[in-house]
C-alpha positions in Angstrom: -9.0 -20.4 8.2 -9.8 -17.6 10.7 -7.3 -16.1 13.1 -9.1 -17.5 16.2 -8.9 -21.1 15.0 -5.2 -20.7 14.1 -4.4 -19.5 17.7 -6.4 -22.4 19.2 -4.6 -24.9 17.0 -1.2 -23.5 17.9 -2.0 -23.6 21.6 -3.4 -27.2 21.4 -0.5 -28.5 19.3 2.5 -26.7 20.7 5.8 -27.7 19.0 9.1 -27.4 20.9 11.5 -24.7 19.8 14.1 -26.3 17.5 17.6 -26.6 18.9 20.7 -25.4 17.0 18.5 -24.3 14.1 20.8 -21.4 13.0 23.9 -23.6 13.1 22.1 -26.3 11.1 21.0 -23.9 8.4 24.4 -22.3 8.1 26.0 -25.7 7.5 23.3 -26.9 5.1 24.5 -27.2 1.6 21.8 -25.5 -0.6 21.8 -22.7 -3.2 21.4 -19.4 -1.2 19.4 -16.9 -3.1 18.8 -13.4 -1.9 15.4 -11.7 -2.2 16.7 -9.5 -5.0 17.9 -12.5 -6.9 14.6 -14.1 -6.4 12.7 -11.1 -7.7 15.1 -10.8 -10.7 14.7 -14.4 -11.6 11.0 -14.2 -11.5 11.1 -11.9 -14.5 12.4 -14.8 -16.6 9.8 -17.2 -15.3 7.0 -15.1 -16.7 6.2 -16.7 -20.1 7.6 -15.1 -23.2 4.1 -14.9 -24.8 3.1 -12.5 -22.0 5.9 -10.1 -22.9 5.4 -10.5 -26.6 1.6 -10.1 -26.5 1.8 -7.0 -24.3 4.4 -5.4 -26.6 2.3 -6.2 -29.7 -0.8 -4.7 -28.1 1.1 -1.5 -27.1 2.7 -1.2 -30.6 -0.6 -1.9 -32.4 -2.4 0.7 -30.3 0.2 3.4 -30.9 0.3 2.7 -34.6 -3.5 2.9 -34.9 -3.4 6.2 -33.0 -0.8 7.9 -35.2 -1.5 6.3 -38.6 -5.3 6.3 -38.7 -5.5 10.1 -38.6 -8.7 10.2 -40.7 -10.7 8.2 -38.1 -12.5 9.9 -35.2 -10.3 10.0 -32.1 -13.2 8.7 -30.0 -13.3 5.5 -32.2 -9.6 5.0 -31.7 -10.0 5.4 -27.9 -12.8 2.9 -27.9 -10.9 0.5 -30.0 -7.8 0.7 -27.8 -10.0 0.2 -24.7 -11.6 -2.9 -26.2 -8.1 -4.4 -26.7 -7.0 -3.8 -23.0 -9.2 -6.7 -21.6 -6.8 -9.1 -23.3 -3.9 -7.5 -21.3 -6.0 -8.3 -18.3 -6.3 -11.9 -19.5 -2.6 -12.2 -19.8 -2.2 -10.8 -16.3 -4.8 -13.1 -14.7 -3.7 -16.3 -16.5 0.0 -15.7 -15.5 -1.0 -15.2 -11.9 -3.2 -18.3 -11.9 -0.8 -20.5 -13.8 0.1 -22.7 -10.8 -3.6 -23.4 -10.2 -4.1 -24.2 -13.9 -1.3 -26.7 -14.0 -2.1 -28.2 -10.5 1.3 -27.0 -9.1 0.0 -24.9 -6.2 0.7 -27.5 -3.5 4.2 -28.3 -4.8 5.1 -24.6 -5.0 3.8 -24.1 -1.5 6.4 -26.4 -0.1 9.4 -24.5 -1.6 11.6 -22.0 0.1 9.8 -19.2 -1.7 6.3 -20.5 -1.7 3.4 -19.8 -4.0 2.3 -16.7 -2.1 5.8 -15.2 -2.5 5.8 -16.0 -6.2 2.3 -14.6 -6.8 3.1 -11.4 -4.9 6.4 -10.9 -6.8 4.7 -11.6 -10.2 1.9 -9.3 -9.3 4.4 -6.5 -8.7 6.3 -7.1 -11.9 3.3 -7.4 -14.1 1.6 -4.4 -12.5 4.7 -2.3 -13.0 5.0 -3.3 -16.7 1.3 -2.6 -17.3 1.5 0.7 -15.4 4.2 1.8 -17.9 2.1 0.5 -20.8 -1.0 2.4 -19.7 0.9 5.5 -19.0 2.3 5.5 -22.5 -1.2 4.9 -24.0 -2.9 7.6 -21.8 -0.3 10.2 -22.7 -0.5 9.4 -26.4 -4.3 9.6 -26.3 -4.2 12.8 -24.3 -2.1 14.4 -27.0 -4.7 13.5 -29.6 -7.8 14.4 -27.7 -9.2 17.5 -26.1 -10.0 15.7 -22.8 -8.0 16.0 -19.6 -5.4 13.4 -18.6 -7.5 11.9 -15.9 -10.6 11.7 -18.1 -8.8 9.8 -20.8 -7.3 7.4 -18.3 -10.7 6.6 -16.8 -12.2 6.0 -20.3 -9.3 3.7 -21.1 -9.1 1.7 -17.8 -12.7 0.9 -17.1 -13.0 -2.1 -19.5 -9.6 -3.3 -18.2 -10.7 -3.1 -14.6 -14.0 -4.8 -15.4 -12.2 -7.7 -16.9 -9.9 -7.9 -13.9 -12.8 -7.9 -11.4 -14.8 -10.6 -13.2 -11.7 -12.8 -13.7 -10.7 -12.5 -10.0 -14.2 -13.5 -9.0 -13.8 -16.6 -11.1 -10.4 -17.4 -9.5 -11.8 -16.9 -6.0 -14.9 -19.1 -6.6 -13.7 -21.9 -9.0 -10.9 -24.4 -8.4 -11.0 -26.1 -11.8 -8.3 -26.1 -14.3 -10.7 -24.5 -16.8 -10.5 -21.1 -15.1 -8.2 -19.9 -17.8 -10.8 -20.6 -20.5 -13.5 -18.9 -18.4 -11.3 -15.8 -18.0 -10.7 -15.9 -21.7 -14.4 -15.8 -22.3 -14.8 -12.9 -20.0 -12.1 -10.9 -21.8 -13.8 -11.6 -25.2 -17.2 -10.6 -23.8 -15.9 -7.3 -22.5 -13.9 -6.6 -25.6 -16.8 -7.4 -28.0 -19.2 -5.3 -25.9 -16.8 -2.4 -26.1 -16.5 -2.8 -29.9 -20.3 -3.0 -30.3 -20.7 0.2 -28.3 -18.0 2.0 -30.3 -19.9 1.5 -33.6 -23.3 2.3 -32.2 -24.7 5.8 -31.9 -24.6 5.8 -28.1 -22.7 8.9 -26.9 -21.0 7.5 -23.8 -18.3 10.2 -23.9 -20.8 13.1 -23.3 -19.8 15.5 -20.6 -22.9 14.9 -18.6 -22.1 11.1 -18.4 -18.5 11.5 -17.2 -19.5 11.2 -13.5 -20.9 7.8 -14.3 -17.5 6.8 -15.7 -15.9 8.2 -12.6 -18.2 6.3 -10.2 -17.7 3.1 -12.2 -13.9 3.5 -12.2 -13.8 4.0 -8.4 -16.2 1.0 -7.8 -14.1 -1.3 -10.0 -10.8 -0.2 -8.5 -12.1 -1.0 -5.0 -13.5 -4.3 -6.3 -10.2 -5.3 -7.8 -8.4 -4.5 -4.5 -11.0 -6.6 -2.5 -10.8 -9.6 -4.8 -7.0 -9.4 -4.9 -6.9 -9.5 -1.1 -9.3 -12.4 -1.1 -7.1 -14.3 -3.5 -4.0 -13.7 -1.4 -5.9 -14.9 1.7 -6.8 -18.1 -0.1 -3.1 -18.6 -0.8 -2.3 -18.0 2.9 -4.9 -20.6 3.9 -3.4 -23.1 1.5 0.0 -22.4 3.0 -1.4 -23.0 6.5 -3.1 -26.2 5.5 0.2 -27.6 4.1 2.3 -26.7 7.2 
């Protein structure tokens, strides 16, 4: 719903200012949770399989990096980057869990509504994945002759591609099957990366790095745009329920 229509509705359907609101809320008997408590509690509402899967992916990537010393470092980099789309899948499905289980309307009516929950979980998961990617990038940087930024771009492009495609699905489809569609996207990106890694295509050549850089910037902007669109859709849902 656009801003102009919101203003017109508010002016047409003016509601009187509630009387003794503060006094009523102070005397109301309900569990009082601070914002910090709310953020802390959301950590435990993120499903265990998300934490376990992310940890296993990180451990597996580090083990392959340090144990498979006889394998080309480029192959290891490509293999790790082909795993990261599944971290994106965990990220997206956790964010879209309320929609998948048809709980969006119910959560919108709570004290901390769906928009608050999504933003907090986005922050928590983004922080955890930032730590994961930092560890992987530093580990690969130690094993390869490329610079830190270059290794990071090589590693993150498949992840960002998965995020963009999955967010597009979330923004354009309202069915419960969005989780399966996002899973298919992750598999497609991962398999494509694996096929490229075993081919003779030299995508890590110096003269092609600018292509990677452009792709990284475009995907990063696209993720930001699609995330904002998703948040706006949640705001519209909150408005429709008020």
